[in-house]
N, C-alpha and C positions, 0 to 999 in steps of 0.2 A: 542193956545192950552195950553201952559205952564201956562199962566195967569188965564186960565178957571180953571186948576187944582188947582192952589194956591187959587183961590176963593172958590173952593169946600173945600180944606183943612181948611179954615177958618170957615167953618160951624161945625167942629168938635168941640163938647163941651170941656171945660177946665176940668182939674182934680177937681177944687173946685166946677164947675157946677155939675159935676158928684156926688161928696160927698154930696152936698146940696140935689140933687134929691133923692139919696139912703137914706138919713136922714130922708127927708119928708115923703117918701114911706114906711118907716119902715120895708122894705124887708130884710135888712142886719143888723139889731140892734145888733145881737150876734157877729158880726165880728169886730175885733179890728181895729182901725183907720189906723194903719201901714200897715196891710193886705189890708184894702180897697184901699190905695193909691196904693200899689204894683199892685193889680189887675186891677185898673182903668188904670194906665199906660200901662200895658200889653194889655189891650183891646183896648185902643185908637191906639196903634202902630199896632195891627191887623187890625183896621179899615183903618189906613193909607196905609199899605201894600195891602190891598184889593182894595183902590182906585187907587194906583200905577199900579196894575195889571188889573184894570177894570173888577172887579168881581161884579159890579153892586151895590156897596154900596153907590154910589152917591145919588141914589133915597131915599135910607134909610135916609140919612141925613136930608132930608126934613120933615120926620116924627120922630121928637125927641122922641116921647113916644115909637115908636118900638125900636129906638136905646138904650133908657134907659132900656126897658124890657129886650133886649138882654144882656145888661151889667148886670143887676140883676142875670139873668140865669148863665151867666159867672162867676160872683163872688161867687155865692152859689156852683156852681159846683167845682171851684177851691179850695173853703175853706172846702169842705166836707173831711171827714176822709178818708184816702187813703185805708185802708182795711175795707170794709163794708159788710153787709149782701147781698149776691146775691142768687136769687131764681134759682136753677138748674133744668132746664126742658130738659136737654140733654139726660136723661136715663143713663148716665155715673156715676157709683156709686162712684168709686174711682177716681175722677176727678182732675189730678194734678193741672191743671190751676185755679181750684176752692176751693183748700185746702185739696185734698185727703179725708182721711176718717173723717166722722162726729164723735166727741166724745159722748160717752153715758152720760146720765144725772149724773150718779154716778160720772164720772170724772169731769164734769162741777161743781157739788156741792162740790167736794173735792178741786178743784182750787178755789173756791169762799171762801172756809174756810180758806185757807193758804195763798193765795196770798198777803194779806195785814197784816200778821202776822208773827212773828218769828216762825221758826219751827226747829226740831232736825235734820237738814241736815246732819250735820257730828258730832252729839253728841250722844253717847251712853247713854241713860237715865238709863240703869241698873248700869253701871260703873261710870258714870259722866265723863268718858274720851272721847276724840276724837275717832270717828268711821268712817266707810267708807259711803260715799253717796250711794253706790251701795247696801247697806244692806236692803234697802226699797224694792228692787225688785229682788235681786239675789236668795233669798231663793224661791220666787215665780215661778221664771223661772225655777229653778232646779226641783221643785215639779211638774210643769206642763209638762216639756219636758223629765224628766228622767236624765238630764245632771248633771255632778258632780259640774260645776261651770259656772257663767255667768257674763257678763260685757255689759253695755249699753254706746253707744256713740251717736254722733248727727244724723248720717243717715248710711244707709247701705254701701254707698260708703267708708265712714270713717272707717267702721267696716273692710271691705275687706282691705283698705289701712293699717290699723293699725295692722292687723294680718300678712299681707304679709311682712311689714316692720319689724315685730318682729321676725318672724320665717324663713324668707328667704331672707333677705337683703344680697346681694352679692352672692346669690346662684342661682340655677335653679329651675324654677317652671314648671311642666309639666302639659298641658292643652290640651284637645281635640279641634282641629281646629274648630269643629261646635259649640263650646261653647264660643267662643271669642265675646261676645255679647256687643252691644252698649246700654246703658241705656239712660234714658231722659237726655236732654241738651247736647247731644253729648259726654257723659263720656263713654269711653270705656275701657273694661278690660286690654287690653294691655297698655294703657295710665296709669292707676292706677298701673299697675304692674311696669312700668318704674319708676314712682314717689316713688315707695316703695324700690327700689334699687335691685328688684329681676330680674332675666333674664328669659324672656319668652321662653319656648320650646314647639312649636306646634307639635302635633302628629296626626295621622290619616288623613282622608280627611273630606271635608265639611259635608258629609252626612253619613260617616261610619267611626267609629273608634273602634278598637279592643283592648283587653287587653295587646296583644302582642306588640302593638304600644307603651303603656306606658312602658312595660318591656324592650323593646329595648333602649328606651331613657334614662333610668336610669343610672347615672354615679356617680363618687365620689362627683360631684358639686351639685347634686340633693339636695334641702332642703325640697321640698313639692310637694304633688301631689293634684292638684286642679280640683274640679268638680263644673261646673256653671250650675245651672237649667235655662233653656231657657224660662224664665217666660214671655218675651214679644214678642216672635216670635216662629214659629214651622217649623221644617223641615219634610215634609212628603214624602211618597213613598219609595224608596229603602234606608233605613236607619238602622243604628246600633249604639248603644251607650253602654259603659260599666257602669254596675250598681254600686252603692256606695258600696255595700257588697263586690264585686269583687275587687273594688279599694282598699278598706280597707284591704283586705287579702293580696294584693300585697305590700301595704304599710307596713304591719307588717313584711313581709318576708325581707324587706330591711331596716327596722327601720326609715321608713319615716311617718311623720305625714299627714293625708288626711283631706283636708278642703273642705267643701260644701258651695258654695253661693246659698242659696235658693231664694234670691231676695225678692219676695212678701210672704214668708213663712207663713203658716196658722198653726193653732193648731187643727183645725176641719175639718173632711172630708166633703166637700161640694158637693160631687157628688150626695147626695140625692136630690138635687135641680136641676138635670139634666145637671150638669156641669162635665166636664172630671176630674177624680181624680187627684189632685195635691198632690205631696209628702208633708207630714206634718213635722214639725220639730221633732216631736216624732219618726217618721219613720227613719229619718237621724240619730237621736242619737242612737236609738236601733240598727241600722245597723253598729254602731261602729265608725262612722265618729268622728275625733277628735276635729274639730272646725266647727261649723255651724253658718252661719251669715245670717240675714234676716231684713226686715224693720218693723218698729212699726206701720206705718201709711198706710199700704196696707191691705192684708187680715186679719191682726191681727186686725185692726180697732182702734188703738190707736194713740198717737201723733207721730210726726216725731221723729224717733230714729232708730239707727242701733244697733242690738242686736246680741251678740256672745255667744253661749252656747257650752259646750263640756267638754273635759278632763281637770281636775284641772292643771295638770302640764303645759299645753299649756295656758290655760286662765290666770293663775298666771303670766307667762312670759309677756303675752299681757298687763296685768294690770300695770306692772312695767315700761312699756315703756314710756319715758317722753312724747312721742307724745300723749299719752292718756289724759294728762291734756288739751292739746289744743283742743281736740275732745269730752270733757266730756259735759254732759247735766247738765241742771240747775234744781232748785227745781220743777219748774212748770211742766217740762217734767216728772220728776220722780213721781210727785203725780198723774199726769193723767195716766201715763203707770201703776202705781201700781193699781189704781182704775179699770182699763180694765182688768188687769190680775186676779184681785180678782174675776171678773165676771166669768172668765173661770173655776173657781172651781166648778161651776155647769153649765154644757154644755147647759142645756135646758135654763137657764137664759141668758147665753151669747147670744143664738140665738134670744132671744126676746128683749135684752137691748142693745146690741152692734149694732149700726145703720148700719154698713157695712154688718153684717151678717143678720140682719133683713130685709134690703133692698133686698139682695140676695134671701132671702126666701119668699118674698112677692108672692102671688099666682096670676095667670093671671086673675081669677075670680074677685078678689078684686080690681085689677087694672082697669079691664073693668068698673066695678061699679062706681069707682071713676071718670073715664074719662066721663062717661055718665052724671054723676052729674054736673061735671064741664062745660061740653059743654051746658047744659041746662041754667046754669047760665050765661054763656058767651052770648048765644042767647037772654036771657031776657034783658041783659044790653047794648049789642052791635050789635044787628041784623042789624042796619042801617050803620054799619061800615065795616062788613066783614061776609063771610060765615064761619060757624063752623061746623066741622065734627068730629065724633069719628073715630079713625084709629088704627088698630093694628100695632105694631112696634117691634122693638128689642132693648133692653137695653144691656148694656155692664158692666162687672165688672170694666174695666179700670185700670189705675195706673200701666200699664206694666204687668198685671196679666192676666192670661188665654186668650191669643190671639185667635181670631177666634171662641171664645164661646159667644153665644148670649143668652139672657133671653127673652122669649116671653112677651110682655108688650102691654099697651094700651096708646094712646096719643090723645089729642085734637089738630086738625089740624086748623089753621086760614088762610084764603085767603082774604086779605083786598081788598076792592073796590077802594079806591081812592089813593093807594101808592104802590109802588113795595115792595117786600118782603125785599130786603136788606135795604130800608128805615125804615121799621118796625122793623127789627132786630137792626138797629143802635139806634132807639129811645128807645127800650127796654133796651139796654146796657146803655143808658145814663139816665134812669129813676131814681128817687130818691131811689127806691128799684129796682135795675136791675134785669131783667129776661132773662136768656139765654136759647134758644131753639135750635132746629135743622131744617136746611132748606132741604125740600125734595119736588121736582117737584112743584116749585112755591108756596109753602106752608110753614108756619112755624109750627113746631110740639112741643108741649109740653108732654114729657113722664111723666106720672104720678108715675113712680116709684121712682123718686128723687124728687119730690114736696111734702113736708110735709103738712099735713092737716091744721096745723096753718099758713101756707103761702098763702093759697088759696085767702084770702081776700086782701091781698097786692099784690099778682099777679094780681087779676082781677083790681085794682086801677091802677097799672103800665100799664096793657094792654089797658084799657080804655082811659088813657091819651094819650098813644102812638098812638091809632087809630083815635083820633079826628083829624077833618079836619085841614087844614093849621093852625098852632098855631102862625101864623105871622113869623117874621124873626127868623132865626136859628142863628143870629149873635154871639149868646153865645158860638157858636161852632166854632168861627173864629180862635180860638187857635188851 
């Protein structure tokens, strides 16, 4: 048995044989020799391990062409750029795993204009002296929200951490028990608070908190009253929460700042599109909240950023915190954010040009028309491989925003003849341009809300290649 295994091992091609074949085939001409050797050794080791565990690779060794084809696929897949274009057919608009909000073309153009050039990041062109990098967005944020001052860091968790560390390090922070949320990646408000040096004081019950609960918890050690908007979950039924206005009034009585973490904070009321009204940043500022924090890449529709707006006396303190330097954003984030904020100066333009808002606003009638057109193209190209149908479905805003709120949408459903849904789903994920859908009742759905018109041809090519009958070995996936 051992000698037979050794005999099979001897059939494995050498590194030089593999290089000669790849060079002769011309399939990997753009890949450096050092990377080729690394990939070949990795691939050969995978083949060896498959032989040891009896995964059927022995028969493959008798067909060198199939083995080399698998090697070529493996090398190309390994060498491809790590972050690449993915077609989002899930219907989730702000998809955290797929990069959250899409940037508007105004931001893309601005990035292209400055990313390879020197810019006045921290140079005041009027005085010729060093300026603040935040000058490019602070005025816009104040204009749009009504706040006295503003600051931007790298994400909202950082904004919350920075504000708490500045204003409440070593002090007590009072929060409703029902607002101790956990955000994506298992980051929890209590954990962030501990890192800031603040001491958490929980008040109220999970479902009901009253103003008296805050009042009774205030001591000489209290440094801040914190309100957290539950943007990624809801408590329904017998509930009660203290409004921002009432909390601000209580804070003023005791000389305490009030901070509100809006999470996915938005600048436009989206209830006109059938969604439950979310509090806007302007609402919080107008209500007297001293510090408001929110994300840049959620309902705002911009790049990843954590935005703080509010009273100048508190924002100025936060700006001076040495931790701010560790959390600051770079020129590319600033350029993208400024471009997005400028669109909000004209609300109608923002709704048309900011993809997050435009996708939320897409009508069910337009989506149904797009789904029917895509379905006809699928049937014309791939009727031999699968059944294609048009199906109503539900889209989601996503990104931890607006939980349990759905947008009526339309999708193309695919039911393949010759493979299981999980195999089709896997092949589409591994396509040259990956396509991500959602599995429902033994069918793979592609929601038209999140598929751009200029992505349709690429999606059809990936789908057609994935549906083709057995493409030979999938040894390229041995890794």
